[in-house]
C-alpha positions as CSV (number, residue, x, y, z in Angstrom):
1,X,-25.0,32.4,-3.6
2,X,-22.0,35.0,-3.9
3,X,-20.0,35.3,-7.2
4,X,-17.1,36.2,-5.4
5,X,-15.2,33.2,-3.6
6,X,-11.5,32.3,-2.5
7,X,-9.5,29.2,-2.9
8,X,-6.5,27.3,-2.3
9,X,-5.3,26.1,-5.1
10,X,-2.6,24.4,-7.5
11,X,-2.1,25.8,-10.7
12,X,-2.2,22.9,-13.0
13,X,-2.1,24.2,-16.5
14,X,-1.9,27.6,-18.3
15,X,-2.4,28.5,-21.7
16,X,-2.2,31.5,-23.6
17,X,-5.3,33.2,-24.7
18,X,-6.2,36.3,-26.6
19,X,-3.4,39.1,-26.9
20,X,-2.8,39.1,-22.7
21,X,-4.7,36.4,-21.0
22,X,-4.4,33.1,-20.1
23,X,-7.0,30.4,-19.5
24,X,-6.2,28.4,-16.3
25,X,-7.0,24.8,-15.0
26,X,-7.1,25.1,-11.0
27,X,-7.3,21.7,-8.9
28,X,-8.6,23.7,-5.5
29,X,-9.2,22.5,-2.0
30,X,-12.7,23.9,-1.6
31,X,-14.3,23.6,-5.0
32,X,-11.9,20.6,-6.6
33,X,-11.0,21.3,-10.6
34,X,-12.0,24.8,-11.7
35,X,-11.1,26.6,-15.2
36,X,-10.7,30.0,-15.2
37,X,-9.3,32.9,-17.2
38,X,-6.6,35.5,-15.9
39,X,-7.2,38.5,-17.6
40,X,-4.2,40.8,-18.7
41,X,-1.8,38.4,-17.0
42,X,0.6,38.2,-19.9
43,X,1.3,42.2,-19.6
44,X,4.7,42.7,-17.6
45,X,2.9,45.0,-14.9
46,X,0.2,42.5,-14.1
47,X,0.0,41.6,-10.5
48,X,-1.4,38.2,-11.2
49,X,1.3,37.0,-12.9
50,X,3.5,35.6,-9.7
51,X,0.3,33.7,-8.5
52,X,-0.5,31.7,-11.9
53,X,2.6,30.1,-12.5
54,X,2.1,26.3,-13.2
55,X,3.0,24.4,-10.2
56,X,2.2,27.0,-8.0
57,X,0.3,26.6,-4.7
58,X,-2.2,29.7,-4.5
59,X,-4.5,31.7,-2.8
60,X,-6.9,32.7,-5.4
61,X,-10.0,35.0,-5.5
62,X,-12.1,34.2,-8.1
63,X,-15.6,35.4,-9.6
64,X,-17.8,33.0,-10.9
65,X,-19.2,33.0,-14.8
66,X,-21.5,31.4,-16.9
67,X,-18.6,29.1,-18.4
68,X,-15.1,30.6,-17.3
69,X,-14.7,31.9,-13.7
70,X,-12.4,35.2,-13.5
71,X,-9.2,35.6,-11.6
72,X,-9.0,38.9,-9.6
73,X,-6.6,38.2,-7.1
74,X,-3.6,35.6,-7.0
75,X,-0.8,35.5,-4.5
76,X,1.6,32.3,-4.5
77,X,1.7,30.5,-1.0
78,X,4.5,28.2,-2.5
79,X,6.3,29.1,-5.8
80,X,8.2,25.8,-5.9
81,X,10.8,27.3,-8.0
82,X,13.4,24.5,-7.9
83,X,10.7,22.4,-10.2
84,X,11.5,24.6,-12.7
85,X,15.0,24.6,-12.3
86,X,15.9,21.0,-12.7
87,X,14.7,18.8,-15.9
88,X,14.2,15.5,-14.0
89,X,12.3,17.4,-11.4
90,X,10.1,19.7,-14.0
91,X,9.5,16.4,-16.2
92,X,7.8,14.7,-13.0
93,X,6.0,17.5,-11.5
94,X,4.4,17.9,-15.5
95,X,3.7,14.1,-15.0
96,X,2.0,14.7,-11.6
97,X,-0.3,17.6,-12.6
98,X,-1.5,16.2,-15.9
99,X,-2.6,12.9,-14.0
100,X,-4.0,14.7,-11.7
101,X,-6.0,17.0,-14.2
102,X,-7.4,13.7,-16.3
103,X,-7.9,11.8,-13.1
104,X,-10.3,14.0,-11.2
105,X,-13.7,15.6,-12.2
106,X,-14.9,19.3,-12.3
107,X,-16.2,20.6,-9.1
108,X,-15.8,17.8,-6.5
109,X,-13.4,18.9,-3.8
110,X,-11.3,16.2,-2.3
111,X,-8.8,17.4,0.7
112,X,-7.0,14.1,0.6
113,X,-6.2,14.3,-3.0
114,X,-5.3,18.0,-2.6
115,X,-2.9,17.7,0.4
116,X,-1.1,14.6,-1.4
117,X,-0.4,16.5,-4.7
118,X,0.9,19.4,-2.5
119,X,3.0,17.5,-0.5
120,X,4.2,15.5,-3.5
121,X,5.3,18.5,-5.3
122,X,7.3,19.4,-2.3
123,X,9.2,16.0,-2.2
124,X,10.4,15.9,-5.6
125,X,13.6,18.1,-4.9
126,X,14.2,15.9,-1.9
127,X,15.3,12.9,-3.9
128,X,14.5,10.3,-5.5
129,X,11.3,11.8,-7.8
130,X,10.7,8.4,-9.4
131,X,9.4,7.0,-6.1
132,X,7.7,10.0,-5.2
133,X,5.7,9.7,-8.5
134,X,4.7,6.0,-7.4
135,X,3.4,7.2,-3.9
136,X,1.0,9.8,-5.9
137,X,-0.5,7.4,-8.4
138,X,-1.1,4.4,-5.6
139,X,-2.6,7.2,-3.0
140,X,-4.7,8.7,-6.3
141,X,-5.9,5.4,-7.1
142,X,-7.2,4.8,-3.8
143,X,-8.5,8.0,-3.1
144,X,-10.6,7.6,-6.5
145,X,-11.5,4.2,-5.3
146,X,-9.9,2.0,-7.7
147,X,-7.4,0.7,-5.3
148,X,-5.9,-2.8,-6.6
149,X,-6.3,-5.8,-4.8
150,X,-2.4,-6.7,-4.1
151,X,-2.6,-9.3,-1.6
152,X,-3.3,-12.7,-3.4
153,X,-5.2,-14.1,-6.4
154,X,-8.6,-12.4,-6.9
155,X,-10.2,-15.7,-8.6
156,X,-8.7,-18.3,-6.6
157,X,-7.3,-16.8,-3.3
158,X,-3.8,-17.9,-3.8
159,X,-1.4,-15.9,-1.5
160,X,1.5,-14.0,-2.6
161,X,3.9,-17.1,-2.2
162,X,2.9,-18.9,-4.9
163,X,3.5,-16.3,-7.5
164,X,4.3,-15.3,-10.3
165,X,0.9,-12.8,-10.5
166,X,-0.3,-10.6,-13.5
167,X,-1.9,-7.4,-12.6
168,X,-5.2,-7.1,-14.2
169,X,-6.9,-4.0,-14.6
170,X,-10.4,-5.3,-16.1
171,X,-11.0,-6.8,-12.8
172,X,-9.3,-4.6,-10.2
173,X,-6.0,-6.6,-8.9
174,X,-4.1,-9.8,-9.2
175,X,-4.7,-13.4,-10.9
176,X,-1.8,-16.1,-10.8
177,X,-0.6,-18.0,-13.7
178,X,-3.5,-20.4,-13.3
179,X,-5.8,-18.0,-13.5
180,X,-4.6,-15.7,-15.9
181,X,-6.0,-17.6,-19.0
182,X,-4.3,-14.9,-21.3
183,X,-1.3,-13.0,-19.4
184,X,-0.7,-11.1,-22.9
185,X,-1.0,-7.5,-22.1
186,X,-1.0,-8.0,-18.3
187,X,1.9,-6.8,-16.1
188,X,3.8,-9.4,-14.3
189,X,4.4,-8.5,-10.4
190,X,6.2,-10.7,-8.0
191,X,5.3,-10.5,-4.4
192,X,7.9,-8.1,-3.4
193,X,6.7,-5.6,-6.1
194,X,2.8,-6.5,-4.5
195,X,4.2,-5.5,-0.7
196,X,5.9,-2.4,-1.7
197,X,2.8,-0.9,-3.7
198,X,0.6,-2.1,-0.9
199,X,3.2,-0.2,1.6
200,X,3.3,3.2,0.0
201,X,-0.5,3.9,0.9
202,X,0.3,3.9,4.5
203,X,4.1,5.1,4.3
204,X,5.0,8.4,6.2
205,X,7.1,10.8,4.0
206,X,10.0,10.8,6.5
207,X,10.4,6.9,5.8
208,X,10.0,7.3,1.9
209,X,13.8,7.7,1.2
210,X,14.6,5.1,3.4
211,X,13.2,2.2,1.3
212,X,15.8,0.2,-0.7
213,X,13.9,-1.0,-3.8
214,X,15.7,-2.8,-6.6
215,X,15.9,-1.8,-10.2
216,X,13.8,-5.0,-10.9
217,X,11.1,-4.1,-8.7
218,X,11.0,-0.4,-9.8
219,X,10.3,-1.7,-13.3
220,X,7.5,-3.5,-12.2
221,X,6.2,-0.6,-10.0
222,X,6.3,1.5,-13.1
223,X,4.7,-1.1,-15.5
224,X,1.9,-2.3,-13.5
225,X,0.9,1.3,-12.2
226,X,1.4,2.8,-15.9
227,X,-1.0,0.0,-17.3
228,X,-3.5,0.3,-14.5
229,X,-3.9,4.1,-15.0
230,X,-4.2,3.7,-18.6
231,X,-7.0,1.5,-18.3
232,X,-9.0,3.3,-15.9
233,X,-8.1,6.9,-17.6
234,X,-8.9,4.9,-21.0
235,X,-5.9,7.4,-22.0
236,X,-2.1,7.5,-22.5
237,X,-0.5,10.7,-20.6
238,X,2.1,12.4,-22.8
239,X,4.5,13.5,-19.8
240,X,4.5,9.8,-19.0
241,X,6.2,9.2,-22.2
242,X,8.6,11.6,-21.3
243,X,9.7,9.8,-18.1
């Protein structure tokens, strides 16, 4: 197996290492999540600097190492500059990359997740970044195999019209009031919220910003997906608290 390989990558995280290097976390189309070192990248004349900025969508050439791979070339395909120029866009982009880094395992590529992340970073500056974040969360959960059951009660089969319902991450979906013996700690979900969440799985991006969603539904979607993701990730995300 060749030790030199080329990938299409999103730069999820970059932290300083030593006097001039950076340790990078990449999510790549071909190799999944990869950790790598970019040597000398903090020097003013480094040719790597433009291709390893956080959020960048880049073409990267790597040398496979025993623990860390080494970046030998990096060229930005999309720099996503607007994400760094607006605090709201920056906050949502930071949440997306932190969630992606925590949710996916090392070296397990997934074409759908890679394209989803690139598309959502493109969509943030176009309007309603909150809704883009909900779309990313729902589709990421789907790709990871954790999609919640949102068309009725998982225990008795009651339909959404019989609500209210509670989202129970422990059983992977909705339960009605009668079947939820202890609703404490579970997120209340109305029929409209459940339908909207389901719709995000099939909606094309041209139609996303045409959705008219009430503030109440937005709050329910936010709370439901936050609790669901925290349950499966077994952690709280720092960038989520900023949002």
